[in-house]
C-alpha positions, 0 to 999 in steps of 0.5 A, a space after each residue: 517490542 510489539 510495534 516493530 514489524 517487517 515494513 514499519 513501526 505500528 500498533 495501538 497507541 499507548 499500548 504497543 508503544 508510547 511517547 517514550 518509544 517515539 522519543 527514543 526513536 528520534 534520539 537514535 534515528 539520525 545516527 542510524 541513517 546519517 541524517 542531520 535534517 529529517 523530514 517529518 509528516 503526519 496524518 490526521 489521527 488524533 494521536 499524531 500531534 503527540 507522536 510528532 512532539 515526542 519524535 521531534 524532541 528526540 530528533 532535535 536533542 540528537 542534533 538533527 533539524 526537523 522539517 515539519 511538513 505538517 498534515 500530508 499524505 504518505 506518498 508526499 513524504 516519499 516524493 519530497 524525500 526523493 526530490 529534496 535529497 533528505 537522508 531521512 524521513 518519517 511519516 507519522 501514520 497507521 495508514 489503513 488501521 483503525 483510529 486507536 492505532 498509529 505508527 512511523 514509516 521511515 525512509 532513507 536517502 533516495 526514498 528507500 524504505 527502512 524495513 526489518 532487514 534495512 534498519 528497523 532491527 538495528 533501530 529496535 536494538 538501539 532504543 532498547 539500550 542506552 541512548 547516545 549523548 544529547 548533542 551539544 547544539 540541538 537541532 531546530 524545527 522548521 515548518 515547511 509547506 510543500 502541498 502546492 508543489 506536490 499538487 503541481 507534480 501530481 497535476 502532470 498526470 491529472 486525467 481528462 474526465 470529460 464525459 465521465 462521472 466519478 465519486 471520490 471517497 477520501 475516508 476522512 483522511 489526508 487524501 482530501 488535501 489533494 483529491 479535489 485539486 487533482 480531479 476538479 468539481 465538474 465531473 466528480 462527487 466527493 465523500 468524507 473530505 473533512 479531516 477526522 482521525 476518528 474516521 466517523 463514517 467508515 474504517 479507513 481501510 478500502 479493502 473492507 466491505 464496510 468501508 466501500 459500502 457508502 461509496 458503492 451506494 453513492 456511485 449507484 445513486 448518482 449514476 457515476 461510471 466508477 468510484 475511487 476510495 483512498 485509505 487514511 494516509 492515501 498510499 492505498 487506493 481501490 475502485 468500484 464499478 458503475 454497479 457498485 461492485 468492488 474491483 479486486 486491486 491486483 487487476 489495476 496493475 494490468 491497467 497501469 501496465 498497459 499505460 506504461 507499455 504504450 510509452 515503453 514497449 517491453 517494460 518490466 512490471 512488478 506484481 506481488 506473489 498473490 497476483 492473479 494469473 489473469 493480470 500476468 497473462 494480460 501484461 505478457 500479452 501486451 508485450 510486458 514482462 511481469 515479475 512476481 515478488 514479496 508482499 510489502 512496500 519495503 520489499 517492492 520498492 527495492 525490487 522495482 529499482 533492481 528490475 528497473 520496472 516501470 510500474 508495480 502493484 499489489 493486491 492490497 492496493 499499493 501501486 509503485 512507479 519508477 517516475 515517483 522515485 520507485 515509491 507508491 502513490 495512490 493519487 498517481 494510480 487513480 489519475 492513470 486508471 481514471 484517465 483510461 476509464 474515461 477514454 474507454 467510455 468515450 469509445 463505448 466501453 465501461 470500466 467494468 469492461 476493462 476489468 472483465 478483460 483481466 479478471 478471467 479466472 475464479 479467484 478466492 480473494 485473500 482468506 485469513 486463518 488464525 494460526 498460532 503455529 504458522 510455520 507448522 501449518 505451512 509445512 502441512 501445506 507443503 506436505 499436501 502439495 507433495 501428494 498432488 501432480 507436480 506443479 509447473 512452478 513453485 515460488 517460495 520467497 513469501 510463503 509458498 505458491 504452487 502453480 498448476 496448469 488449471 490453477 494455483 494457491 499461495 499460502 503465506 504468513 502475515 507479517 503483522 497479525 497471527 494469520 495465515 493467508 490463503 489465495 487460490 485461483 483456478 480456471 473453474 469454480 469447481 477446481 477453485 473449491 477443490 484447491 481451497 478445500 485441500 489447503 484448509 484440510 491441511 491447516 485445520 489441525 493448526 487453527 486456533 
């Protein structure tokens, strides 16, 4: 089925999957995860109520109770799963995807993700077969309202914004349920707070230039010190500086690391394989221990716990916290980054100054290439690398990354799209251009 991916279930609603698919998932999920009660939350997409109806019907017919959290952020479901001890939770969302998409993010006990290698394959197989018998006694749906409790927790990290002006873009997503209550009115301007699952003002993906254009313009217009933008379900966050320039999200991992290393010297910090050398060098200079790992929340959450890392971050704008049950929280990340930006301003430094201390190399950003034969193209990249001087390090757990003294490249397969993704970084722009051109030459015969 086209909606089952490495990290979650997601696709175009009524094309890649439909209400019958979701109902069958509900029928099979309680037995798979050993759950007699399932937490279910949903984002503001127009199709989310239909998914909730189909899912809850399947869950209750399987005999499980449903705790309906209503409209909420994805991190709120993670937090509730860990805090309240749910054996299973489902967030109905397509996160940053366009309005025609929807999906399911599933967690098990301890807020651990259910991914391709931890239950999704079995679930896909189960719904393709005969459904288990309906329970003799169906479960019931119970409405819960966890928002106030969740805001109280997030408020423990609320930043002191005195002397700093920010702009917050909620992207017409469920982040609007929380943002103003955390950051207040005195120092903040808010954009797109009205919940609207058609996302009328811009796409709900903060990595797209067309998504951040409105935020950047408002930061410049108001003379704000920085801007923050959340995606559709508020599990991703990104920032722009006072000039409106987009800040590459992996640099925020170093800022978060500095915060936690002040509390826990020597702490481990998880970074994805695409992370800039400037970030990992900064973490090491602060006395931390950076660890590179696979891209994706289903992998990061498990690895963060395995390492007992204090914090972790990804290029896509996901940030993970030990004190958030090992899960990602865009609001928690924003609170810490905004607090450090405000503290820096009181010392006479800008947010851009903080970033410049970290972003010290020439970086290509993530480049996407449509490649039907992704395995063949990766093999060609390996053959190209074999013609060069031996690298200092080769990482092959998510595509391949080659590190040389003056630069590195990572080429990996997209888990959800027909893309090969490239990132290159180097000490100089000319070396960056050389590395990028070498990879592009290797994969050119495989381009669609």
